[in-house]
C-alpha positions as CSV (number, residue, x, y, z in Angstrom):
1,M,-4.2,-23.3,8.4
2,K,-4.1,-23.9,12.2
3,K,-1.7,-20.9,12.6
4,T,-4.1,-18.5,11.0
5,A,-7.2,-19.9,12.7
6,F,-6.3,-18.2,16.0
7,L,-5.5,-14.9,14.2
8,K,-8.9,-15.0,12.6
9,K,-10.4,-15.5,16.0
10,E,-8.5,-12.4,17.3
11,F,-9.9,-10.3,14.5
12,F,-13.4,-11.5,15.2
13,E,-12.9,-10.7,18.9
14,I,-11.9,-7.2,18.0
15,I,-15.0,-6.7,15.8
16,K,-17.2,-7.9,18.7
17,T,-15.7,-5.4,21.2
18,N,-15.9,-1.6,21.5
19,K,-12.3,-1.4,20.4
20,I,-13.4,-1.5,16.8
21,I,-15.4,1.7,17.3
22,I,-13.6,3.6,20.1
23,L,-10.0,3.6,18.8
24,P,-10.9,4.6,15.2
25,A,-13.3,7.2,16.5
26,I,-10.6,8.8,18.7
27,F,-8.1,8.8,15.9
28,I,-10.6,10.3,13.4
29,F,-11.5,13.0,15.8
30,F,-7.9,14.1,16.3
31,G,-7.3,13.7,12.5
32,L,-10.1,16.2,11.9
33,L,-9.0,18.5,14.8
34,S,-5.4,18.9,13.7
35,P,-6.0,21.0,10.5
36,L,-8.8,22.9,12.2
37,T,-6.5,23.8,15.1
38,A,-3.6,24.8,12.8
39,K,-5.9,27.0,10.7
40,Y,-8.0,28.8,13.3
41,T,-5.8,29.0,16.4
42,P,-4.1,32.3,15.2
43,Q,-7.5,33.8,14.5
44,I,-8.8,32.8,17.9
45,L,-5.8,34.2,19.7
46,E,-6.1,37.5,17.9
47,S,-9.8,37.7,18.9
48,V,-8.8,37.0,22.5
49,F,-6.2,39.8,22.5
50,K,-8.7,42.2,21.1
51,S,-11.4,41.3,23.5
52,Y,-9.1,42.1,26.4
53,G,-7.9,45.3,24.8
54,M,-4.4,44.0,24.4
55,A,-2.1,44.8,21.5
56,S,-2.4,41.9,19.0
57,I,0.7,40.0,18.2
58,E,1.4,39.7,14.5
59,M,1.2,36.1,13.6
60,K,2.5,34.4,10.5
61,D,0.0,32.7,8.3
62,S,-0.5,29.0,9.0
63,L,1.1,26.6,6.5
64,F,-0.1,23.2,5.6
65,T,2.8,21.7,7.5
66,D,1.3,23.2,10.7
67,S,-1.7,21.0,10.2
68,Y,0.5,17.9,10.1
69,A,2.6,19.2,13.0
70,Q,-0.7,19.1,15.0
71,L,-1.4,15.6,13.8
72,F,2.1,14.4,14.9
73,K,1.6,16.0,18.3
74,N,-1.9,14.5,18.8
75,I,-0.9,11.0,17.6
76,S,2.2,10.9,19.8
77,Q,0.0,11.8,22.8
78,L,-2.5,9.2,21.8
79,C,0.2,6.6,22.6
80,F,-1.2,6.7,26.2
81,I,-4.5,5.6,24.8
82,I,-2.8,2.9,22.7
83,I,-1.1,1.6,25.8
84,L,-4.3,1.5,27.9
85,V,-6.3,-0.2,25.1
86,F,-3.7,-3.0,24.6
87,A,-2.4,-3.4,28.1
88,G,-4.8,-6.2,28.8
89,T,-4.1,-8.1,25.6
90,I,-2.1,-10.9,27.3
91,V,-2.6,-10.4,31.0
92,G,-6.4,-10.1,30.6
93,E,-6.5,-13.6,29.1
94,K,-4.4,-14.9,32.0
95,V,-6.5,-13.2,34.7
96,K,-9.8,-14.5,33.2
97,G,-8.3,-18.0,32.7
98,T,-9.3,-18.1,29.0
99,V,-5.7,-18.6,28.0
100,M,-5.9,-22.1,29.3
101,L,-8.8,-22.9,27.0
102,V,-6.9,-21.5,24.0
103,L,-3.7,-23.3,24.7
104,T,-5.4,-26.7,25.1
105,K,-6.3,-26.3,21.4
106,P,-3.5,-26.7,18.7
107,V,-2.3,-23.1,19.3
108,S,1.3,-22.7,20.3
109,R,2.4,-20.0,22.8
110,S,4.4,-18.2,20.1
111,N,1.4,-18.2,17.8
112,F,-0.7,-16.8,20.6
113,I,1.6,-13.8,21.2
114,I,2.3,-13.1,17.5
115,S,-1.4,-13.3,16.6
116,K,-2.2,-10.9,19.5
117,F,0.4,-8.5,18.2
118,I,-0.7,-8.7,14.5
119,A,-4.4,-8.1,15.5
120,A,-3.4,-5.1,17.7
121,V,-1.2,-3.5,15.0
122,S,-4.0,-4.1,12.4
123,L,-6.6,-2.2,14.5
124,Y,-4.1,0.6,15.2
125,S,-3.1,0.8,11.5
126,I,-6.8,1.1,10.4
127,S,-7.3,3.8,13.0
128,F,-4.2,5.6,12.0
129,L,-5.1,5.5,8.3
130,L,-8.5,7.0,9.0
131,A,-6.9,9.8,11.0
132,C,-4.5,10.5,8.1
133,I,-7.3,10.5,5.6
134,A,-9.3,12.9,7.7
135,C,-6.3,15.2,8.3
136,V,-5.2,15.2,4.6
137,Y,-8.7,15.9,3.4
138,Y,-9.3,18.9,5.7
139,T,-5.8,20.2,5.0
140,F,-6.7,20.1,1.3
141,L,-9.9,22.1,2.1
142,L,-8.4,24.6,4.4
143,F,-4.9,25.3,3.0
144,P,-3.6,26.3,-0.5
145,E,-1.2,23.3,-0.3
146,Y,-1.7,20.0,1.4
147,Y,1.1,17.7,0.1
148,N,4.8,17.4,-0.7
149,S,7.0,14.5,-1.7
150,N,8.0,13.6,1.9
151,L,4.5,13.4,3.3
152,V,4.0,9.7,2.9
153,L,7.4,8.9,4.4
154,S,6.7,11.3,7.2
155,L,3.4,9.7,8.1
156,C,5.0,6.2,7.9
157,T,7.5,7.4,10.5
158,L,4.6,8.4,12.7
159,W,2.9,5.1,12.2
160,A,6.1,3.2,13.2
161,F,6.2,5.3,16.5
162,G,2.8,3.9,17.5
163,A,3.5,0.4,16.4
164,F,6.7,0.3,18.5
165,F,4.6,1.1,21.6
166,I,2.2,-1.7,20.8
167,A,5.1,-4.2,20.8
168,M,6.3,-2.7,24.1
169,T,2.8,-2.9,25.6
170,I,2.5,-6.6,24.5
171,F,5.7,-7.3,26.4
172,S,4.5,-5.4,29.5
173,S,1.2,-7.3,29.3
174,T,3.1,-10.6,29.1
175,I,5.4,-10.2,32.0
176,T,2.9,-8.7,34.5
177,K,0.0,-10.2,36.4
178,S,-2.6,-7.4,36.3
179,F,-3.9,-4.8,33.9
180,T,-2.8,-2.0,36.2
181,A,0.7,-3.2,36.4
182,A,0.9,-3.7,32.6
183,S,-0.5,-0.1,32.1
184,V,1.9,1.5,34.6
185,L,4.8,-0.4,33.0
186,G,3.8,0.6,29.5
187,I,3.4,4.3,30.4
188,A,6.7,4.2,32.3
189,G,8.3,2.8,29.1
190,Y,6.7,5.6,27.1
191,L,8.1,8.3,29.4
192,L,11.5,6.6,29.4
193,V,11.6,6.5,25.6
194,S,10.4,10.1,25.3
195,G,12.9,11.2,27.9
196,S,15.8,9.6,26.1
197,T,15.4,12.3,23.4
198,I,17.1,14.8,25.7
199,I,20.2,12.7,26.1
200,P,23.0,13.6,23.6
201,Y,24.0,10.9,21.2
202,V,21.3,8.5,22.5
203,R,18.6,10.8,21.0
204,D,19.9,10.1,17.5
205,Y,19.0,6.4,17.9
206,S,16.0,6.6,20.1
207,P,12.5,5.6,18.9
208,G,11.3,8.7,20.7
209,I,12.8,11.0,18.1
210,L,10.7,9.5,15.3
211,T,7.9,12.0,15.6
212,S,10.0,15.1,15.6
213,L,12.3,13.7,12.9
214,G,9.3,12.7,10.7
215,L,8.0,16.3,10.9
216,D,11.5,17.7,10.2
217,I,11.6,15.5,7.1
218,L,8.2,16.8,6.0
219,T,9.3,20.4,6.4
220,G,12.7,19.9,4.8
221,K,14.8,20.5,8.0
222,S,16.1,16.9,7.9
223,A,16.9,14.5,5.1
224,P,15.2,11.1,4.8
225,T,18.6,9.4,5.3
226,D,18.5,10.8,8.9
227,L,15.8,8.3,9.6
228,I,17.9,5.2,9.0
229,A,19.5,4.9,12.4
230,P,16.5,5.6,14.7
231,L,14.1,3.5,12.5
232,A,16.5,0.6,12.5
233,V,16.8,0.7,16.3
234,T,13.0,1.0,16.6
235,I,12.4,-2.1,14.5
236,L,15.1,-4.1,16.4
237,L,13.6,-3.1,19.7
238,A,10.1,-3.9,18.6
239,A,11.2,-7.3,17.4
240,A,13.1,-7.8,20.7
241,F,9.9,-7.0,22.7
242,I,7.9,-9.6,20.7
243,V,10.6,-12.3,20.9
244,G,11.0,-11.5,24.6
245,S,7.2,-11.9,25.0
246,V,7.3,-15.2,23.3
247,Y,10.2,-16.4,25.5
248,V,8.6,-15.3,28.7
249,F,5.2,-16.7,27.8
250,K,6.7,-20.1,26.9
251,N,8.3,-20.3,30.4
252,Q,5.4,-19.0,32.4
253,E,3.1,-21.2,34.4
254,I,-0.4,-20.5,33.4
């Protein structure tokens, strides 16, 4: 009961802040924008070519998978927002001194970190789900097809990509002493993970390949079994970040 009390407090704190509005709103916006972009971009480009008297380029008709390709691109770029939103999760409490008030109560340091992580992932998951619902609904309205058997697995892969960066951001927020340092470290981690996808052999196990691999699974270019290695590495690294956060936090002087 004591272990869940602090988690409930974290959920209540999220509800009281602008995070509960801002993050879902951003995700919903890009969820709606993705199918619209996929559907109308070819038409817009054709109009631009005609307005300048240029020969129009014959473009293939957009497919429903193009809508989800836009979603994957947008969500992967939103990881910068995710990092900035959650960079102050731990370090903010330390800077304000409120962490001392919390730890004087029957709340262990490990419970503190894990509760912060669960609350952050919960907010992200709600935002992500709303974006997916918006994207799927408008894809249904705008395209002849909107679904295949690999869609759910593909979207879960995209979710895992964002959840991984929350774990990484919790770690950066734990080991740093300012919001700026936590943000810079988190963004540097994002760039490092993304850059690892250009390294032969490493890319096959990198969390950074989850977005492109998830989309390839949706379009049939890759098999679901290709997901096993990078997803396993992603889960292990995310767990390592949380365990590392707990270890560092337990040994920090607050």
